[in-house]
N, CA, C and O atoms as CSV, one atom per row, in Angstrom:
chain,resi,resn,atom,element,x,y,z
A,1,MET,N,N,144.515,117.530,85.181
A,1,MET,CA,C,144.352,116.126,84.917
A,1,MET,C,C,143.065,115.919,84.132
A,1,MET,O,O,142.022,116.472,84.481
A,2,LYS,N,N,143.139,115.136,83.092
A,2,LYS,CA,C,142.016,114.894,82.218
A,2,LYS,C,C,141.164,113.750,82.766
A,2,LYS,O,O,141.699,112.750,83.245
A,3,SER,N,N,139.817,113.898,82.693
A,3,SER,CA,C,138.958,112.825,83.171
A,3,SER,C,C,138.910,111.719,82.127
A,3,SER,O,O,138.997,111.966,80.924
A,4,ALA,N,N,138.773,110.510,82.614
A,4,ALA,CA,C,138.724,109.369,81.710
A,4,ALA,C,C,137.390,109.340,80.993
A,4,ALA,O,O,136.339,109.471,81.620
A,5,SER,N,N,137.427,109.172,79.693
A,5,SER,CA,C,136.202,109.061,78.923
A,5,SER,C,C,136.106,107.643,78.389
A,5,SER,O,O,137.121,106.961,78.243
A,6,PRO,N,N,134.878,107.192,78.092
A,6,PRO,CA,C,134.724,105.819,77.614
A,6,PRO,C,C,135.353,105.680,76.225
A,6,PRO,O,O,135.465,106.657,75.484
A,7,PRO,N,N,135.759,104.465,75.886
A,7,PRO,CA,C,136.319,104.245,74.557
A,7,PRO,C,C,135.310,104.607,73.477
A,7,PRO,O,O,134.106,104.570,73.730
A,8,PRO,N,N,135.770,104.957,72.286
A,8,PRO,CA,C,134.855,105.305,71.196
A,8,PRO,C,C,133.886,104.157,70.920
A,8,PRO,O,O,134.258,102.985,70.954
A,9,GLY,N,N,132.647,104.521,70.649
A,9,GLY,CA,C,131.628,103.527,70.355
A,9,GLY,C,C,130.827,103.086,71.553
A,9,GLY,O,O,129.760,102.493,71.389
A,10,LEU,N,N,131.301,103.355,72.752
A,10,LEU,CA,C,130.558,102.996,73.958
A,10,LEU,C,C,129.790,104.214,74.448
A,10,LEU,O,O,130.281,105.339,74.358
A,11,PRO,N,N,128.575,103.992,74.971
A,11,PRO,CA,C,127.800,105.134,75.455
A,11,PRO,C,C,128.438,105.763,76.684
A,11,PRO,O,O,129.096,105.086,77.474
A,12,THR,N,N,128.233,107.067,76.834
A,12,THR,CA,C,128.718,107.779,78.008
A,12,THR,C,C,127.831,107.416,79.191
A,12,THR,O,O,126.608,107.508,79.088
A,13,PRO,N,N,128.416,107.008,80.308
A,13,PRO,CA,C,127.578,106.653,81.460
A,13,PRO,C,C,126.840,107.876,82.007
A,13,PRO,O,O,127.380,108.981,82.055
A,14,ASP,N,N,125.603,107.649,82.413
A,14,ASP,CA,C,124.773,108.710,82.977
A,14,ASP,C,C,124.853,108.616,84.495
A,14,ASP,O,O,124.349,107.656,85.079
A,15,PRO,N,N,125.479,109.600,85.148
A,15,PRO,CA,C,125.608,109.526,86.611
A,15,PRO,C,C,124.263,109.474,87.323
A,15,PRO,O,O,124.123,108.777,88.328
A,16,ALA,N,N,123.276,110.201,86.818
A,16,ALA,CA,C,121.959,110.208,87.473
A,16,ALA,C,C,121.325,108.823,87.424
A,16,ALA,O,O,120.712,108.380,88.395
A,17,ALA,N,N,121.475,108.143,86.293
A,17,ALA,CA,C,120.913,106.791,86.170
A,17,ALA,C,C,121.631,105.836,87.123
A,17,ALA,O,O,121.003,104.963,87.722
A,18,GLY,N,N,122.931,106.000,87.260
A,18,GLY,CA,C,123.685,105.158,88.186
A,18,GLY,C,C,123.263,105.381,89.626
A,18,GLY,O,O,123.160,104.434,90.406
A,19,ILE,N,N,123.023,106.627,89.973
A,19,ILE,CA,C,122.582,106.947,91.340
A,19,ILE,C,C,121.202,106.360,91.595
A,19,ILE,O,O,120.948,105.807,92.665
A,20,GLN,N,N,120.296,106.480,90.602
A,20,GLN,CA,C,118.956,105.908,90.767
A,20,GLN,C,C,119.014,104.394,90.920
A,20,GLN,O,O,118.282,103.815,91.723
A,21,GLU,N,N,119.890,103.755,90.145
A,21,GLU,CA,C,120.037,102.304,90.251
A,21,GLU,C,C,120.566,101.919,91.630
A,21,GLU,O,O,120.104,100.947,92.227
A,22,LEU,N,N,121.525,102.674,92.128
A,22,LEU,CA,C,122.070,102.420,93.462
A,22,LEU,C,C,120.996,102.625,94.532
A,22,LEU,O,O,120.909,101.841,95.477
A,23,GLU,N,N,120.178,103.674,94.390
A,23,GLU,CA,C,119.105,103.925,95.358
A,23,GLU,C,C,118.090,102.792,95.346
A,23,GLU,O,O,117.630,102.364,96.405
A,24,ARG,N,N,117.730,102.294,94.149
A,24,ARG,CA,C,116.797,101.165,94.062
A,24,ARG,C,C,117.384,99.922,94.739
A,24,ARG,O,O,116.683,99.199,95.447
A,25,PHE,N,N,118.674,99.689,94.512
A,25,PHE,CA,C,119.332,98.542,95.128
A,25,PHE,C,C,119.318,98.655,96.650
A,25,PHE,O,O,119.006,97.692,97.350
A,26,LEU,N,N,119.657,99.836,97.151
A,26,LEU,CA,C,119.688,100.031,98.601
A,26,LEU,C,C,118.295,99.918,99.206
A,26,LEU,O,O,118.135,99.368,100.295
A,27,ALA,N,N,117.293,100.433,98.511
A,27,ALA,CA,C,115.916,100.320,99.001
A,27,ALA,C,C,115.483,98.853,99.045
A,27,ALA,O,O,114.828,98.424,99.995
A,28,ALA,N,N,115.852,98.087,98.018
A,28,ALA,CA,C,115.503,96.666,97.989
A,28,ALA,C,C,116.209,95.917,99.117
A,28,ALA,O,O,115.612,95.053,99.758
A,29,GLN,N,N,117.461,96.242,99.357
A,29,GLN,CA,C,118.200,95.593,100.438
A,29,GLN,C,C,117.616,95.950,101.803
A,29,GLN,O,O,117.550,95.102,102.693
A,30,THR,N,N,117.196,97.195,101.967
A,30,THR,CA,C,116.573,97.616,103.219
A,30,THR,C,C,115.264,96.872,103.431
A,30,THR,O,O,114.985,96.410,104.537
A,31,GLU,N,N,114.459,96.753,102.377
A,31,GLU,CA,C,113.183,96.043,102.482
A,31,GLU,C,C,113.428,94.566,102.824
A,31,GLU,O,O,112.717,93.986,103.644
A,32,TYR,N,N,114.429,93.973,102.192
A,32,TYR,CA,C,114.757,92.576,102.485
A,32,TYR,C,C,115.193,92.425,103.945
A,32,TYR,O,O,114.768,91.493,104.627
A,33,SER,N,N,116.030,93.333,104.418
A,33,SER,CA,C,116.502,93.260,105.806
A,33,SER,C,C,115.346,93.399,106.788
A,33,SER,O,O,115.288,92.687,107.791
A,34,ARG,N,N,114.436,94.306,106.500
A,34,ARG,CA,C,113.267,94.481,107.380
A,34,ARG,C,C,112.407,93.225,107.389
A,34,ARG,O,O,111.976,92.763,108.446
A,35,ALA,N,N,112.161,92.674,106.198
A,35,ALA,CA,C,111.343,91.464,106.104
A,35,ALA,C,C,112.002,90.315,106.853
A,35,ALA,O,O,111.335,89.562,107.562
A,36,ARG,N,N,113.294,90.187,106.695
A,36,ARG,CA,C,114.033,89.114,107.364
A,36,ARG,C,C,113.985,89.293,108.889
A,36,ARG,O,O,113.845,88.324,109.635
A,37,GLN,N,N,114.104,90.547,109.335
A,37,GLN,CA,C,114.065,90.829,110.771
A,37,GLN,C,C,112.699,90.470,111.351
A,37,GLN,O,O,112.614,89.876,112.426
A,38,VAL,N,N,111.638,90.830,110.642
A,38,VAL,CA,C,110.285,90.483,111.103
A,38,VAL,C,C,110.130,88.972,111.135
A,38,VAL,O,O,109.537,88.427,112.066
A,39,ALA,N,N,110.662,88.287,110.119
A,39,ALA,CA,C,110.584,86.823,110.071
A,39,ALA,C,C,111.347,86.194,111.238
A,39,ALA,O,O,110.889,85.217,111.831
A,40,GLU,N,N,112.495,86.751,111.559
A,40,GLU,CA,C,113.285,86.234,112.687
A,40,GLU,C,C,112.515,86.388,113.997
A,40,GLU,O,O,112.487,85.467,114.813
A,41,VAL,N,N,111.896,87.541,114.199
A,41,VAL,CA,C,111.109,87.779,115.418
A,41,VAL,C,C,109.944,86.799,115.483
A,41,VAL,O,O,109.634,86.261,116.546
A,42,PHE,N,N,109.305,86.573,114.341
A,42,PHE,CA,C,108.192,85.629,114.282
A,42,PHE,C,C,108.672,84.217,114.632
A,42,PHE,O,O,108.025,83.510,115.404
A,43,ALA,N,N,109.798,83.819,114.064
A,43,ALA,CA,C,110.332,82.475,114.320
A,43,ALA,C,C,110.781,82.326,115.774
A,43,ALA,O,O,110.710,81.232,116.333
A,44,ASP,N,N,111.238,83.407,116.382
A,44,ASP,CA,C,111.656,83.362,117.784
A,44,ASP,C,C,110.503,83.007,118.714
A,44,ASP,O,O,110.724,82.517,119.821
A,45,ARG,N,N,109.290,83.249,118.272
A,45,ARG,CA,C,108.112,82.944,119.091
A,45,ARG,C,C,107.784,81.453,119.076
A,45,ARG,O,O,106.851,81.011,119.747
A,46,MET,N,N,108.563,80.674,118.301
A,46,MET,CA,C,108.334,79.227,118.198
A,46,MET,C,C,109.615,78.473,118.548
A,46,MET,O,O,110.316,77.991,117.658
A,47,PRO,N,N,109.918,78.371,119.826
A,47,PRO,CA,C,111.176,77.743,120.235
A,47,PRO,C,C,111.235,76.238,119.968
A,47,PRO,O,O,112.315,75.648,120.014
A,48,HIS,N,N,110.112,75.621,119.696
A,48,HIS,CA,C,110.084,74.179,119.478
A,48,HIS,C,C,110.586,73.770,118.087
A,48,HIS,O,O,110.784,72.582,117.834
A,49,LEU,N,N,110.793,74.731,117.189
A,49,LEU,CA,C,111.246,74.413,115.832
A,49,LEU,C,C,112.710,73.976,115.830
A,49,LEU,O,O,113.533,74.469,116.601
A,50,THR,N,N,113.001,73.036,114.938
A,50,THR,CA,C,114.404,72.662,114.746
A,50,THR,C,C,115.090,73.789,113.976
A,50,THR,O,O,114.429,74.695,113.468
A,51,THR,N,N,116.405,73.729,113.895
A,51,THR,CA,C,117.154,74.763,113.178
A,51,THR,C,C,116.735,74.816,111.709
A,51,THR,O,O,116.558,75.899,111.151
A,52,ALA,N,N,116.578,73.647,111.084
A,52,ALA,CA,C,116.179,73.596,109.672
A,52,ALA,C,C,114.766,74.144,109.480
A,52,ALA,O,O,114.504,74.900,108.544
A,53,GLU,N,N,113.851,73.751,110.386
A,53,GLU,CA,C,112.472,74.247,110.290
A,53,GLU,C,C,112.429,75.763,110.484
A,53,GLU,O,O,111.713,76.475,109.781
A,54,ARG,N,N,113.202,76.230,111.441
A,54,ARG,CA,C,113.240,77.669,111.712
A,54,ARG,C,C,113.761,78.425,110.492
A,54,ARG,O,O,113.205,79.453,110.105
A,55,GLN,N,N,114.831,77.908,109.893
A,55,GLN,CA,C,115.408,78.559,108.722
A,55,GLN,C,C,114.411,78.559,107.563
A,55,GLN,O,O,114.282,79.551,106.846
A,56,GLN,N,N,113.711,77.443,107.388
A,56,GLN,CA,C,112.716,77.366,106.319
A,56,GLN,C,C,111.577,78.345,106.579
A,56,GLN,O,O,111.109,79.010,105.655
A,57,LEU,N,N,111.128,78.439,107.828
A,57,LEU,CA,C,110.073,79.383,108.175
A,57,LEU,C,C,110.512,80.824,107.911
A,57,LEU,O,O,109.753,81.614,107.351
A,58,VAL,N,N,111.721,81.158,108.309
A,58,VAL,CA,C,112.240,82.517,108.087
A,58,VAL,C,C,112.312,82.816,106.590
A,58,VAL,O,O,111.934,83.903,106.156
A,59,THR,N,N,112.793,81.861,105.806
A,59,THR,CA,C,112.910,82.053,104.358
A,59,THR,C,C,111.538,82.253,103.719
A,59,THR,O,O,111.342,83.175,102.928
A,60,LEU,N,N,110.595,81.385,104.066
A,60,LEU,CA,C,109.247,81.495,103.490
A,60,LEU,C,C,108.554,82.784,103.923
A,60,LEU,O,O,107.931,83.461,103.104
A,61,TYR,N,N,108.657,83.119,105.189
A,61,TYR,CA,C,108.029,84.342,105.702
A,61,TYR,C,C,108.615,85.565,104.999
A,61,TYR,O,O,107.883,86.471,104.600
A,62,THR,N,N,109.938,85.585,104.851
A,62,THR,CA,C,110.594,86.710,104.183
A,62,THR,C,C,110.115,86.823,102.745
A,62,THR,O,O,109.785,87.914,102.278
A,63,ARG,N,N,110.077,85.696,102.043
A,63,ARG,CA,C,109.627,85.697,100.644
A,63,ARG,C,C,108.193,86.216,100.526
A,63,ARG,O,O,107.904,87.052,99.670
A,64,GLU,N,N,107.308,85.731,101.371
A,64,GLU,CA,C,105.904,86.160,101.319
A,64,GLU,C,C,105.759,87.640,101.677
A,64,GLU,O,O,104.952,88.356,101.083
A,65,HIS,N,N,106.547,88.085,102.652
A,65,HIS,CA,C,106.517,89.499,103.041
A,65,HIS,C,C,106.937,90.380,101.862
A,65,HIS,O,O,106.317,91.410,101.597
A,66,LEU,N,N,107.988,89.968,101.160
A,66,LEU,CA,C,108.462,90.744,100.002
A,66,LEU,C,C,107.454,90.719,98.864
A,66,LEU,O,O,107.266,91.725,98.181
A,67,LYS,N,N,106.801,89.573,98.654
A,67,LYS,CA,C,105.759,89.500,97.617
A,67,LYS,C,C,104.608,90.443,97.945
A,67,LYS,O,O,104.121,91.163,97.074
A,68,ALA,N,N,104.176,90.435,99.201
A,68,ALA,CA,C,103.080,91.318,99.618
A,68,ALA,C,C,103.492,92.780,99.480
A,68,ALA,O,O,102.693,93.614,99.053
A,69,SER,N,N,104.714,93.086,99.833
A,69,SER,CA,C,105.216,94.453,99.707
A,69,SER,C,C,105.235,94.882,98.240
A,69,SER,O,O,104.872,96.012,97.915
A,70,HIS,N,N,105.654,93.983,97.365
A,70,HIS,CA,C,105.695,94.286,95.928
A,70,HIS,C,C,104.287,94.496,95.382
A,70,HIS,O,O,104.056,95.413,94.594
A,71,ARG,N,N,103.340,93.646,95.800
A,71,ARG,CA,C,101.944,93.819,95.346
A,71,ARG,C,C,101.390,95.163,95.809
A,71,ARG,O,O,100.711,95.851,95.047
A,72,LEU,N,N,101.673,95.536,97.044
A,72,LEU,CA,C,101.208,96.814,97.567
A,72,LEU,C,C,101.814,97.970,96.784
A,72,LEU,O,O,101.113,98.915,96.421
A,73,HIS,N,N,103.113,97.896,96.525
A,73,HIS,CA,C,103.795,98.949,95.768
A,73,HIS,C,C,103.196,99.077,94.366
A,73,HIS,O,O,102.964,100.187,93.887
A,74,THR,N,N,102.946,97.944,93.711
A,74,THR,CA,C,102.351,97.951,92.372
A,74,THR,C,C,100.956,98.561,92.405
A,74,THR,O,O,100.601,99.347,91.527
A,75,GLU,N,N,100.170,98.207,93.404
A,75,GLU,CA,C,98.815,98.755,93.526
A,75,GLU,C,C,98.848,100.255,93.785
A,75,GLU,O,O,98.042,101.001,93.228
A,76,LEU,N,N,99.773,100.699,94.625
A,76,LEU,CA,C,99.888,102.140,94.892
A,76,LEU,C,C,100.278,102.904,93.630
A,76,LEU,O,O,99.768,103.998,93.387
A,77,LEU,N,N,101.173,102.343,92.831
A,77,LEU,CA,C,101.547,102.990,91.564
A,77,LEU,C,C,100.352,103.054,90.613
A,77,LEU,O,O,100.150,104.056,89.927
A,78,ARG,N,N,99.556,101.973,90.575
A,78,ARG,CA,C,98.366,101.962,89.719
A,78,ARG,C,C,97.361,103.023,90.170
A,78,ARG,O,O,96.809,103.756,89.349
A,79,GLN,N,N,97.130,103.095,91.481
A,79,GLN,CA,C,96.191,104.087,92.006
A,79,GLN,C,C,96.689,105.509,91.743
A,79,GLN,O,O,95.896,106.403,91.446
A,80,ARG,N,N,97.989,105.714,91.852
A,80,ARG,CA,C,98.558,107.027,91.572
A,80,ARG,C,C,98.291,107.426,90.119
A,80,ARG,O,O,97.921,108.567,89.841
A,81,ALA,N,N,98.482,106.476,89.194
A,81,ALA,CA,C,98.223,106.755,87.784
A,81,ALA,C,C,96.753,107.085,87.552
A,81,ALA,O,O,96.433,107.977,86.767
A,82,VAL,N,N,95.859,106.373,88.229
A,82,VAL,CA,C,94.423,106.643,88.095
A,82,VAL,C,C,94.103,108.039,88.625
A,82,VAL,O,O,93.367,108.791,87.985
A,83,HIS,N,N,94.647,108.387,89.779
A,83,HIS,CA,C,94.398,109.716,90.355
A,83,HIS,C,C,94.961,110.826,89.461
A,83,HIS,O,O,94.334,111.874,89.303
A,84,GLU,N,N,96.124,110.601,88.887
A,84,GLU,CA,C,96.697,111.604,87.985
A,84,GLU,C,C,95.827,111.774,86.747
A,84,GLU,O,O,95.648,112.895,86.271
A,85,ALA,N,N,95.280,110.675,86.217
A,85,ALA,CA,C,94.386,110.760,85.063
A,85,ALA,C,C,93.111,111.519,85.430
A,85,ALA,O,O,92.628,112.337,84.648
A,86,HIS,N,N,92.568,111.250,86.613
A,86,HIS,CA,C,91.367,111.983,87.060
A,86,HIS,C,C,91.669,113.468,87.237
A,86,HIS,O,O,90.861,114.316,86.859
A,87,ASP,N,N,92.821,113.783,87.805
A,87,ASP,CA,C,93.194,115.190,87.990
A,87,ASP,C,C,93.324,115.899,86.645
A,87,ASP,O,O,92.880,117.038,86.498
A,88,LEU,N,N,93.927,115.235,85.670
A,88,LEU,CA,C,94.062,115.823,84.337
A,88,LEU,C,C,92.687,116.062,83.725
A,88,LEU,O,O,92.442,117.122,83.149
A,89,LEU,N,N,91.795,115.091,83.842
A,89,LEU,CA,C,90.441,115.252,83.319
A,89,LEU,C,C,89.720,116.403,84.008
A,89,LEU,O,O,89.032,117.189,83.356
A,90,ARG,N,N,89.879,116.504,85.333
A,90,ARG,CA,C,89.256,117.586,86.088
A,90,ARG,C,C,89.762,118.950,85.618
A,90,ARG,O,O,88.978,119.883,85.445
A,91,ARG,N,N,91.069,119.058,85.413
A,91,ARG,CA,C,91.632,120.336,84.943
A,91,ARG,C,C,91.129,120.689,83.558
A,91,ARG,O,O,90.835,121.851,83.281
A,92,ARG,N,N,91.026,119.700,82.688
A,92,ARG,CA,C,90.519,119.959,81.331
A,92,ARG,C,C,89.056,120.382,81.364
A,92,ARG,O,O,88.646,121.293,80.643
A,93,CYS,N,N,88.275,119.715,82.206
A,93,CYS,CA,C,86.858,120.095,82.327
A,93,CYS,C,C,86.729,121.517,82.861
A,93,CYS,O,O,85.879,122.279,82.401
A,94,LEU,N,N,87.556,121.869,83.813
A,94,LEU,CA,C,87.531,123.220,84.354
A,94,LEU,C,C,87.901,124.238,83.285
A,94,LEU,O,O,87.275,125.294,83.190
A,95,ALA,N,N,88.901,123.933,82.489
A,95,ALA,CA,C,89.309,124.847,81.417
A,95,ALA,C,C,88.180,125.027,80.410
A,95,ALA,O,O,87.911,126.146,79.974
A,96,VAL,N,N,87.520,123.938,80.039
A,96,VAL,CA,C,86.397,124.025,79.094
A,96,VAL,C,C,85.265,124.832,79.716
A,96,VAL,O,O,84.663,125.666,79.039
A,97,ALA,N,N,84.965,124.601,80.985
A,97,ALA,CA,C,83.889,125.347,81.646
A,97,ALA,C,C,84.217,126.836,81.697
A,97,ALA,O,O,83.334,127.669,81.494
A,98,LEU,N,N,85.468,127.177,81.964
A,98,LEU,CA,C,85.857,128.590,81.981
A,98,LEU,C,C,85.737,129.212,80.595
A,98,LEU,O,O,85.286,130.350,80.461
A,99,LEU,N,N,86.135,128.479,79.576
A,99,LEU,CA,C,85.999,128.993,78.207
A,99,LEU,C,C,84.542,129.194,77.826
A,99,LEU,O,O,84.185,130.205,77.222
A,100,ILE,N,N,83.703,128.230,78.180
A,100,ILE,CA,C,82.269,128.358,77.877
A,100,ILE,C,C,81.686,129.534,78.649
A,100,ILE,O,O,80.892,130.303,78.107
A,101,GLY,N,N,82.072,129.675,79.899
A,101,GLY,CA,C,81.588,130.806,80.701
A,101,GLY,C,C,82.026,132.143,80.117
A,101,GLY,O,O,81.245,133.092,80.042
A,102,ALA,N,N,83.294,132.200,79.702
A,102,ALA,CA,C,83.797,133.444,79.110
A,102,ALA,C,C,83.081,133.737,77.797
A,102,ALA,O,O,82.734,134.885,77.517
A,103,ALA,N,N,82.863,132.704,76.997
A,103,ALA,CA,C,82.151,132.905,75.722
A,103,ALA,C,C,80.726,133.360,75.994
A,103,ALA,O,O,80.215,134.244,75.306
A,104,GLY,N,N,80.084,132.769,76.987
A,104,GLY,CA,C,78.713,133.172,77.337
A,104,GLY,C,C,78.668,134.604,77.826
A,104,GLY,O,O,77.766,135.359,77.465
A,105,ALA,N,N,79.641,134.984,78.647
A,105,ALA,CA,C,79.685,136.366,79.143
A,105,ALA,C,C,79.946,137.324,77.990
A,105,ALA,O,O,79.361,138.406,77.948
A,106,GLY,N,N,80.805,136.952,77.062
A,106,GLY,CA,C,81.078,137.799,75.890
A,106,GLY,C,C,79.839,137.951,75.035
A,106,GLY,O,O,79.527,139.048,74.571
A,107,PHE,N,N,79.131,136.851,74.824
A,107,PHE,CA,C,77.906,136.927,74.027
A,107,PHE,C,C,76.859,137.780,74.730
A,107,PHE,O,O,76.177,138.573,74.082
A,108,ALA,N,N,76.723,137.632,76.036
A,108,ALA,CA,C,75.752,138.428,76.786
A,108,ALA,C,C,76.105,139.908,76.696
A,108,ALA,O,O,75.225,140.753,76.534
A,109,HIS,N,N,77.379,140.215,76.801
A,109,HIS,CA,C,77.817,141.608,76.681
A,109,HIS,C,C,77.507,142.151,75.288
A,109,HIS,O,O,77.004,143.265,75.145
A,110,PHE,N,N,77.809,141.358,74.269
A,110,PHE,CA,C,77.534,141.777,72.888
A,110,PHE,C,C,76.035,141.978,72.692
A,110,PHE,O,O,75.624,142.977,72.102
A,111,ALA,N,N,75.215,141.054,73.173
A,111,ALA,CA,C,73.754,141.162,73.015
A,111,ALA,C,C,73.235,142.383,73.762
A,111,ALA,O,O,72.374,143.100,73.253
A,112,PHE,N,N,73.748,142.625,74.964
A,112,PHE,CA,C,73.315,143.798,75.718
A,112,PHE,C,C,73.681,145.085,74.979
A,112,PHE,O,O,72.878,146.016,74.909
A,113,GLN,N,N,74.886,145.132,74.434
A,113,GLN,CA,C,75.316,146.315,73.666
A,113,GLN,C,C,74.429,146.516,72.460
A,113,GLN,O,O,74.028,147.637,72.147
A,114,ALA,N,N,74.121,145.403,71.774
A,114,ALA,CA,C,73.292,145.507,70.569
A,114,ALA,C,C,71.888,145.975,70.904
A,114,ALA,O,O,71.286,146.717,70.128
A,115,LEU,N,N,71.357,145.560,72.034
A,115,LEU,CA,C,70.002,145.948,72.405
A,115,LEU,C,C,69.926,147.378,72.932
A,115,LEU,O,O,68.895,148.033,72.780
A,116,THR,N,N,70.974,147.862,73.534
A,116,THR,CA,C,70.941,149.217,74.121
A,116,THR,C,C,71.344,150.283,73.119
A,116,THR,O,O,71.103,151.461,73.383
A,117,ILE,N,N,71.937,149.945,71.998
A,117,ILE,CA,C,72.359,150.941,71.014
A,117,ILE,C,C,71.150,151.509,70.294
A,117,ILE,O,O,71.180,152.693,69.956
A,118,ARG,N,N,70.148,150.800,70.047
A,118,ARG,CA,C,68.980,151.275,69.318
A,118,ARG,C,C,68.360,152.440,69.925
A,118,ARG,O,O,67.362,152.945,69.411
C-alpha cells in the first residue's frame, strides 16, 4: 500500500515539527490546568463569594498565574542564553591561553636549544 503524499506544490509535512507542536500544546494545557486548580483551591478558601465573584476570582487568578509563569520561563531562557555566551567566552579564552602557553613553551625550548648549542 502506497503512503499518501501531499498534492504537488504543497510542502511535505515534518513529523518532528508536528510532534513538537503537539508537545507545546499539551504543556500549555497542563500549565493552564494546574493554574486553574490552584485558583480553585484559593477560591474555596472564600466561601462568602457569590458564584459570579468566585468565577471571576478563579479566572483572574488563573490569568495572573499564567502571566507569572510565562515571565519566569522567559527570564530562564534569557539567563540560559547569557550562561551559554559566558561558557563560550570561557572556552575561547582557555583555547587562547593554551595556544599562548604552547607558543611560550616552544619559544623557551628554541631559546634553550640555541643557547646550549654554542
